[in-house]
DOKEMAR-453207 format. One record per atom (N, C-alpha, C): x, y, z; atom name. Coordinates in steps of 0.1 Angstrom, whole numbers, plus 2048, in hexadecimal, padded with zeros to 3 digits. Example, Ala and Ser with C-alpha at 12.3 -4.5 7.8 and 13.67 -1.06 7.14 Angstrom:
residues 2
SITE east north  up lummar
SITE  884   7C7 84E      N
SITE  87B   7D3 84E     CA
SITE  884   7DF 84E      C
SITE  880   7EA 847      N
SITE  889   7F5 847     CA
SITE  881   800 84F      C
//
This chain:
residues 78
SITE east north  up lummar
SITE  B10   5FC 582      N
SITE  B17   5F3 58B     CA
SITE  B0E   5E7 58E      C
SITE  B01   5E9 590      N
SITE  AF8   5DE 593     CA
SITE  AF7   5D4 588      C
SITE  AF8   5D9 57B      N
SITE  AF7   5D1 570     CA
SITE  B03   5C7 56F      C
SITE  B0F   5CB 573      N
SITE  B1A   5C2 573     CA
SITE  B19   5B7 57E      C
SITE  B13   5BA 589      N
SITE  B10   5B0 593     CA
SITE  B06   5A6 58F      C
SITE  AFC   5AB 588      N
SITE  AF2   5A2 583     CA
SITE  AF8   598 578      C
SITE  AFF   59E 56F      N
SITE  B05   596 564     CA
SITE  B0F   58C 56A      C
SITE  B17   590 574      N
SITE  B21   588 57B     CA
SITE  B1A   57C 582      C
SITE  B0F   57F 588      N
SITE  B07   575 58F     CA
SITE  B01   56B 585      C
SITE  AFC   56F 57A      N
SITE  AF7   566 570     CA
SITE  B02   55D 56A      C
SITE  B0D   563 568      N
SITE  B18   55B 563     CA
SITE  B1C   550 56D      C
SITE  B1D   553 57A      N
SITE  B20   549 584     CA
SITE  B15   53F 585      C
SITE  B08   542 584      N
SITE  AFD   539 585     CA
SITE  AFE   52F 579      C
SITE  AFF   535 56D      N
SITE  B00   52C 561     CA
SITE  B0C   523 561      C
SITE  B18   528 566      N
SITE  B23   520 567     CA
SITE  B21   514 571      C
SITE  B1B   517 57C      N
SITE  B18   50D 586     CA
SITE  B0E   502 580      C
SITE  B04   507 578      N
SITE  AFB   4FD 572     CA
SITE  B03   4F4 568      C
SITE  B0B   4FA 560      N
SITE  B13   4F1 557     CA
SITE  B1C   4E7 55F      C
SITE  B22   4EC 569      N
SITE  B2A   4E3 571     CA
SITE  B22   4D7 577      C
SITE  B17   4DB 57D      N
SITE  B0E   4D0 582     CA
SITE  B0A   4C6 578      C
SITE  B06   4CB 56C      N
SITE  B02   4C2 561     CA
SITE  B0E   4B8 55D      C
SITE  B1A   4BE 55C      N
SITE  B25   4B5 559     CA
SITE  B28   4AB 564      C
SITE  B27   4AF 570      N
SITE  B29   4A5 57B     CA
SITE  B1E   49B 57B      C
SITE  B11   49E 579      N
SITE  B07   495 578     CA
SITE  B09   48A 56D      C
SITE  B0D   48F 561      N
SITE  B10   485 556     CA
SITE  B1C   47C 55A      C
SITE  B25   481 561      N
SITE  B31   479 565     CA
SITE  B2E   46F 570      C
SITE  B26   473 57A      N
SITE  B24   46A 586     CA
SITE  B17   463 586      C
SITE  B0D   467 57D      N
SITE  B01   460 57C     CA
SITE  B00   459 56F      C
SITE  B04   44C 56E      N
SITE  B06   445 561     CA
SITE  AF9   444 559      C
SITE  AEE   444 560      N
SITE  AE1   442 558     CA
SITE  ADE   44E 54F      C
SITE  AE4   459 552      N
SITE  AE1   465 54A     CA
SITE  AEA   465 53D      C
SITE  AF5   45E 53E      N
SITE  AFE   45F 532     CA
SITE  AFF   452 52A      C
SITE  AFA   447 530      N
SITE  AFB   43A 52A     CA
SITE  AF1   438 51E      C
SITE  AF5   432 514      N
SITE  AEC   42F 509     CA
SITE  AE1   425 50D      C
SITE  AD6   427 507      N
SITE  ACA   41E 50B     CA
SITE  ACA   412 502      C
SITE  AC4   407 508      N
SITE  AC3   3FB 500     CA
SITE  AB7   3FB 4F7      C
SITE  AAE   404 4F9      N
SITE  AA1   405 4F2     CA
SITE  AA1   412 4E9      C
SITE  A9D   410 4DC      N
SITE  A9B   41C 4D4     CA
SITE  A91   41A 4CA      C
SITE  A89   424 4C6      N
SITE  A7F   423 4BC     CA
SITE  A86   427 4AF      C
SITE  A86   41D 4A6      N
SITE  A8C   41F 499     CA
SITE  A83   427 48F      C
SITE  A77   423 48F      N
SITE  A6D   429 485     CA
SITE  A5F   426 48B      C
SITE  A56   42F 487      N
SITE  A48   42C 48B     CA
SITE  A3F   432 480      C
SITE  A33   42B 47E      N
SITE  A2A   42F 474     CA
SITE  A1C   430 47A      C
SITE  A16   43C 47A      N
SITE  A09   43D 480     CA
SITE  9FE   439 477      C
SITE  9F6   430 47B      N
SITE  9EB   42A 473     CA
SITE  9DD   430 475      C
SITE  9DC   436 480      N
SITE  9CE   43C 483     CA
SITE  9CE   441 491      C
SITE  9C2   442 497      N
SITE  9C0   447 4A5     CA
SITE  9C7   43D 4AF      C
SITE  9D2   442 4B4      N
SITE  9DA   43A 4BE     CA
SITE  9DE   42C 4BA      C
SITE  9E0   42A 4AD      N
SITE  9E5   41E 4A7     CA
SITE  9F2   420 49F      C
SITE  9FC   418 4A1      N
SITE  A08   41A 499     CA
SITE  A10   40D 498      C
SITE  A19   40D 48E      N
SITE  A23   402 48D     CA
SITE  A30   409 491      C
SITE  A38   401 499      N
SITE  A45   407 49E     CA
SITE  A50   3FC 49C      C
SITE  A5B   400 497      N
SITE  A67   3F8 497     CA
SITE  A70   3FD 4A2      C
SITE  A73   3F4 4AC      N
SITE  A7B   3F8 4B8     CA
SITE  A87   3EE 4B8      C
SITE  A92   3F4 4BD      N
SITE  A9E   3EC 4BF     CA
SITE  AA1   3EA 4CE      C
SITE  AA1   3DE 4D2      N
SITE  AA3   3DB 4E0     CA
SITE  AAE   3D1 4E2      C
SITE  AB9   3D5 4E8      N
SITE  AC4   3CC 4EA     CA
SITE  AC9   3C6 4DD      C
SITE  ACA   3CE 4D3      N
SITE  ACF   3C9 4C6     CA
SITE  AC5   3C2 4BD      C
SITE  AB9   3C0 4C2      N
SITE  AAF   3B9 4BA     CA
SITE  AA4   3C3 4B6      C
SITE  AA0   3C2 4A9      N
SITE  A96   3CB 4A4     CA
SITE  A88   3C3 4A4      C
SITE  A7E   3CA 4A9      N
SITE  A70   3C4 4AA     CA
SITE  A67   3CE 4A3      C
SITE  A5D   3C8 49C      N
SITE  A52   3CF 496     CA
SITE  A46   3CE 4A0      C
SITE  A41   3D9 4A6      N
SITE  A37   3D9 4B0     CA
SITE  A2A   3E0 4AA      C
SITE  A1F   3DA 4AE      N
SITE  A12   3E0 4AB     CA
SITE  A0D   3E6 4B8      C
SITE  A0A   3F3 4B8      N
SITE  A07   3FB 4C4     CA
SITE  9F9   401 4C2      C
SITE  9F0   3FD 4CB      N
SITE  9E2   403 4CB     CA
SITE  9E0   409 4D9      C
SITE  9D4   410 4DB      N
SITE  9D2   415 4E8     CA
SITE  9CF   40B 4F2      C
SITE  9CC   3FE 4EE      N
SITE  9CA   3F4 4F8     CA
SITE  9D6   3EA 4FA      C
SITE  9DF   3E9 4F0      N
SITE  9E9   3DF 4F1     CA
SITE  9F5   3E2 4E9      C
SITE  A00   3DA 4EB      N
SITE  A0C   3DB 4E3     CA
SITE  A0F   3CC 4E0      C
SITE  A11   3C9 4D3      N
SITE  A14   3BC 4CF     CA
SITE  A21   3BB 4C6      C
SITE  A28   3B0 4C8      N
SITE  A34   3AE 4C0     CA
SITE  A2F   3A7 4B3      C
SITE  A30   3AE 4A8      N
SITE  A2B   3A8 49B     CA
SITE  A36   3A0 494      C
SITE  A43   3A4 495      N
SITE  A4D   39D 48E     CA
SITE  A5B   3A0 494      C
SITE  A64   397 494      N
SITE  A72   399 498     CA
SITE  A79   39B 48B      C
SITE  A7F   3A7 48A      N
SITE  A86   3AB 47D     CA
SITE  A95   3A7 47F      C
SITE  A9C   3A6 473      N
SITE  AAA   3A3 473     CA
SITE  AB1   3AF 478      C
SITE  ABE   3AD 47C      N
SITE  AC6   3B8 481     CA
SITE  ACA   3C1 477      C
//
């Protein structure tokens, strides 16, 4: 009998969590909205150095990233 109470409680808790997540996605637009920034590709060149292609607001940029700085190397075509 106790096992049925435990299973029932777990089902109620999981159902409540699913409901809360759905409500958050509906009423908190930042959680569901697409982002204006995305990393298209990256190439690791060494210790904390890499080349990255990022897309921001429809424009693609080639970035050089080191442990000290981030530099725009090239503006790429769409």
